[in-house]
N, C-alpha and C positions, 0 to 999 in steps of 0.2 A: 504492498499500500504507500500512497505518497507520505512525505515527511512533511507534519505540519511547517515547519520551517522553510521546507520547499516551496509550499504555498506562499507564506508569507513574504520572503525574499525575492521569490520570481513570479508575482502574481499575474503579471500580464502575460508571462511565457507559458505558465502553465494553463491559463485560460485559453490562448492560442491555440496551443496543444490539444486540450481537449475539445474544443470547436473543430479542430481538425479532423477528430474522431466522430464528430457529428454528436457528441455526448449531450443529452436534452438538458436544460436549466443549469448549464455549467456555470453561469456568473452566481446564481442563487444558492449553488451547493459549496461552492468556495466559500462565496460570504459566510454562511452557515458553520463552515469549518473554523474558520479564524474567530467566529463569535462564540464557539463555544471552547476554542483553546483559551480565548480573552477570558470566559467565566471560569474556566479550571484553573487557570493562573491566579486570577483574583481571588477565588477561595481558599485556593492553598495558601496564598498570602496573608489573607485575613485570618484563617485559622492557625498558621506559624504565629504570627503576632499574638493572638490571643492565648496560645499555648505557652508564649513566651512570660505572658503576664502572669499567667498561670504557676508558671514553674517559680518567677519570682515571689508571688503572695505564699507559695508552698514554702518556698525557702524563709520567707520572712517570719511566717509562723514558729518554724523549728525555732528560730531566734527567739521569738519570744516566750517561747515555752520554756528554753533552756534559761530565759532570764527570770523566770516566775510570773511571767505575766501572762498566765492564762486567760483571765477575763478579755484583755484587749486582742489577743489571739483567736478566740472565740468570736469576737465580732467582726474580725475580717474572713473567717472561714466561709460563711454562706457567699462570699463573693467568687472563690474558687467554684464552688457549687454551679452558680451561675455561668461562670466560664465555660465549665466543662459541658452544658448543656447547648451553649451556641459553638463551642467547638464540634460536638457530635454534629449539629445540624451543619455547618460548616461541612464537614468531614462527608456527609451524605451527599449534599449537593456537589461536592468536587466530584466524588464517585460517578453519579449519575452523569455528570457533563463530560467525564470522562470516557463512560461506556458508551454515550451517545455521539461522542465524537469519534471513537473506535468503530463504531457500527457505520457511523457516516463515511469514514475513508474506506471501508471496505467495499462501498458502493461506487467508488472512484476510479475508472481504470488509470493505466499508466501514462504519463505524458510521452508522445511519440516523440522520436529523436527528429533532428532538424532536417534529415534527409528523406524523411517519408512524406511520399506525394499527398496530396487534398485528395479526397473523393469518397465515393458511398458504398461502391459495391466492388466484386472481384473485375468489373469491366475496367474499372480506375488504376488497375497495378500496373506497376511501372515492369515492362520488361528490360531485364538489364543485359542476359545476353542468351544466344541458341546455341548448340553444340549437336554435330552429327548431323547425318543426312538420314530423310526419312525413308525408310525401306519402301519400294515398290512389290507389293504382294501380287501372286498370282490370281488368276481370275476368279476361284475358288475360294477365295478367302473366307474366314469364318471369325467372329467374334469369341474371344476366350470363352464365355458360358456356353457354347455349342461345343468347342476343342475339349473341354473337359469331358463332356458326354460322350464324344466320339471316341477318345483316349482312355475313359473310365478312369480320371486320376482325382478327380475332385467330385463330391456327391452332396449336392444341397437337400435332395430330398430325404436321403439318410440322416441328415443334419437335423431338419425339421420334424422327422419321426423321434430324435433322441431328446431334442431340445427345442427347436423352434427355427424361425425363419432366420437368416443371418448367423447361422452357427453351420459351416459346412464340415464333411469328413473330408481329410485328405487320405488319398489311399496311393498305395503303390508306388510309383514314379513321381505322382504327387507330393506324397509325404517325405520322399526321400527328396525333392527339388526343396521344400520348405527347409529341412534340416541342413542341406547343403547351403542355402542363402544364410541360414543363422550363423553357421560354422563359419562361413566364408567373411559374413559382416563383423563377427568377434574377432579373428584373426588379424583381418585389416586394422581395428581399433586398437587392439594390442599392439601391433607392429607402429602404431603412431603416438605409442605412449600412455595410453589410457590404461586403467585398472578395472578390471573385471568386477561386477558386483550382480551377485544373484539376489532381488528384493522380494520382499514379499508380495503378494498381489490381491492385497487387503490392506487398508490403511483406516486410522481412526479419524476423528474430526480436525484435530490439531494437525495434522499433515494436511488435509484438505485445504484449511484455511491457509497453511504455512506457503503452499505454492500457488495459491489464487482459485483452485477449484471449488471452492466454497467460498463467498455464499453464491457465486456467480453461476455454477454450474451442475447444482445437485441434481435438477431434474435430467442431466443425460447421464447420471452415474447411476450403477445397478447397487442398491443398498441392501445392508443384511441387518436387518432392523433388530434381530434377536441381541445383535453384540453390538450394536452401532457402529459400524464398520462399512464402507465403501470397496467395492472392487475397482482397482486402479484404472483411469482411462488411459494413462501413458506410463512408462518407467520413471520419466521425469519426478513422479510424484513421491515414490518410495527412495529414490536416489538422491535427491535435493535434499530432502528431508532429516537424510543422515547429517547433516550438520546443522538442524534446527537447534538455536541453543548453544551454540558453539563460538567460542572465540579462538581463533586460529593465531597462528604466527604468520608474520609477513613472509616468510621464508618457505612456508607451506604452500603457498601460491606459486602457480595456477595447479588447483586439484584439478583430475582428470579421470572422470570414470565412465565407464560403458556397463550397460546391461541388458540382456535379453529377458522379454517378460510377454506372456500374452495380455491382450489388452482389452477392456471390456467397455464398450459404448450402448447406450439406448438407441442413439439417434432417432430421436422423438421428431416425428414430422417428416421423416425422410420418405422420398416416393419417387416414381417415375423412372424413365429409361436411365436417365443418369446414375442410379444404384443399384442396377443389375449386374449379377454374379458378383465378381470379387471387389466391385466398384466400392461398396460400402458394406461393411459387416458388422454384426453385435460384438464378434470376439475375432480376436486377430493378432499375430504375433509383430513383434517390432522389437530392433534394437536401438537402445536410446544413448546418445553420447550427453554427457553433463560435464559442464565446467564451473568453477569458481574462482573468479580471477580478481587480479587488483583492479579497481576503477580506472586506472591510468590505460589500462591495457585490455578492456572487454571489447570495445569494437575492432579494433585488430583481431582480437580472438576469434570475434564473429566471422571477420572474412576469411580465417584459418579455417574454421568450420565449416563455412560454404564451399572452399576449395575441395576440403576433405571429403565431403558430401558427392559433389561435382566428380572428384575421382572415382567413387564407387560406380558412379552411373557410367562413365567411361571404361573400365574395366568390364562391366557388363554389356557393354555395346550398346549402348541404347540412346537413342536421341533426346536432347534434353533442354530445356531452357530455365533460366532464373527469373523470378520476380519479385521486384520490392514491394509488399504491399502496403496498400494506400490508409489512410486513415480508418476507412469505414469497414476496412476487412481484415483489421488485425485483430490477435486475440487479446482479451482483456488485460492480460498482465504484461504484455510485450511492448517494448521501447522501440525495436526494431526487428521484423522477419523477411526473411528471405524464402520464398517457397520454390521448392524445384518440383518440375513437372516433366512427366516424359510422354512423349508421341506415341498414341496407340495407333499402330498403322490401320488394323481392322475396324476399330470404331470412328478412326479419323478425327482424333480430338485430344485433347491434352489432359492428362491424368496427373494429379498431384499425388507424390510420392514422398516428399519431405518437407519440414518445417524448420529452419534453423532462426533462433531469435535469441535477442540478448533483452534482459528483464531489468538491465541497470539494479538501482537497488529497492526495486518495487517487491520482489520476493525475499530478499534478505532481509528488508526491514520487517516485515511478517513473523520470518524465520528466526529473528534476532541473531543473523549471521553474520559475525564481526571480525576484524583481525585486527591485531596489536603491532605496529610498527616499530621503527627503532626509537623512536621516540614516546614508547611505552603508550601514546594514545591510542584507542580503539575507535575504528570507523567501519562502516557496512561494507561487505565485499560486492562484488557484482557476480550475477549468475546466468549460465546460459545453459541451452540445450538444443538438441535436434535432433531427426530421427534419420538413423545412418544404419538401415533403413525399414522403414515399415512394410510387411511383405506383400501384403495382398496384389497392390497394383503394380509391383514391380512385378508378380508372378504373372498377372494379367498380361502386362506388354512382354514379358520374354515369351510367353505363349503366341500372342497375336504377333508380334515382329516377325519370328522367327519360323514361321510356319512355312513349308513347302507342301506338295504334294504327296510327297513321301515321309512326312511325318514332321515335327518339330525339331530343331538343332537347338542345342544347348550353348548358350556362351563358353568360350574355351575356358575363362577362369573358373567356371563352377564345374568343369567333368573331372578333376581330380577329388572333388568332394562327393560327385555324384556316383562315380564309377559308370556311367552310360554317357553317349555324348547326342542320344536322340529319342525323342518319344515317339 
């Protein structure tokens, strides 16, 4: 969440950023935050002043009692009782203002980086670059939802029988392709200096609030109400929360973690041709990269992470493009996001396969994730993460772009993991 000092010290900049996001009633919300902070400060100051008076009177009573002036001591004792009532009332006001301020800050999205383009929808995103040639397929080309039936490698009907729509069963070479991609992505990340984490796939409320899924996206997460736990929508949540309420040393930075996990998303309201097959699922596998960095280096790190993900797409021989998301299409917690999209030659459209984001101090403020520099002062670190990569649309693109009349040819980089070169 935003820091109140950030709002106070750069009010115009924060307001402009929220307006770039098309955040409704931005000025009124920011003014309310400042007013609640002023109330919090004033009640705290008044409470401290009265507490000081109470302490002084208590000390005076002690002195009078030692001097044998009990009658005089009793006279002023009533004053401390009055002060205690006032102090309690101020503490309640202060606590209420603090809770209201915190709840309000949770509703305010992150301020976009200056390079984020203005816009309302995905149509306004900025294409940063394109790479690779669009493959020309044979006349009988098929979308992946037909190919998986022809080759019996992914079964949506069986998944619906076991669980419901959006929970496919991977079979034979389809299952092996999943495992090959996971191992390939993990091995590449380890070679790039990431430390592997195998996180839990259920998280508590504190973890959801820490990375910003709560209170913004609770309707999109599966909830285990008996234990008040949420199934993770992405590995970002448990991995980043490893560092909640932690004070690092500056020498610990950057921290680089990678983890594979299943991900669960309700995808409420999703429908239509664009969500057919693997294009949008309720359960899918993803390899996530997370970095905790020094504030001075986070945007340089974002570019490095973007280049790293592009390197994976190049090795998989998939044509891709990079988008800088506009203010209206960015995630709630992000300051700057790059989306990577792969071109599906059978569907003849771009499919998003990765988002790489810098959250600045938005997550770390919620997480109370700080580091201590050489001057012994603590400050908030920056957090970043990215999909490296999410499997469903990568699988869809591999199947569609590499199909030929005699089968589907696998990218060379995956063949040692697969043990076969063609489906």
